[in-house]
N, C-alpha and C positions, 0 to 999 in steps of 0.2 A: 638320671636313669634309674629305673627300678628293676628288680629281678625279672619282672614280666616283660621287660624290653629286650632281654637277652635271647639270642638264638644261636644254637650250635649248628654249624655247617657240617653235615655228616657224609657228604659224598662229593665226588668230583663234579658231577652234573649240577648239584646244588651250588657249588662254588662258581662254576661257569655261569649259571643263571644270575647269581648275585653280581658278578663282574659285569655281565651284559647290562643289567639294570642300572648299575652305577654309570656305565658309559652312556647309555641312553639318556639318563637324567642330565648328564653333563653336555650332551649333544656333540659327542666326539667319537671318532673311530679309534680303536686301540693303537693301530700303527702310527697314526698322527700324534696321539698322546705320547707314545713311546719315543718318537723323534724329538718332541719337545723336551722330554725328560733327558734324553741323551745330550741335547744342546744346553740343558740347564736354563732354558728360556721358554716359559709357558706363556701362552697368549692371554691368560687371565688367572686370577687367584683361584677361581673355581676349578680350572683345569689342573692347577698345581695341587690343590687338595684332592682332586679326583685321583691323580697319579699316586699320591701317598696312601690313599685308601686301598687302591689296587695293590700297591707294593706291600702294604701291611697284610694283605690277604695271601701273600706268597706267590703272586703271579706277575712278577715284574720281569 
């Protein structure tokens, strides 16, 4: 990663948009992903990583 790859999220709206994009890319709804996380059983490795991206953004 170079410094040109970095981006600061500066608003709640931008954060919501990033989270929505991550969910769309993974092909999952937030509530379904949240249930999987609560059970500690993800349907795929991609969904597990998606959860940790969202959790890392502070919206878990």
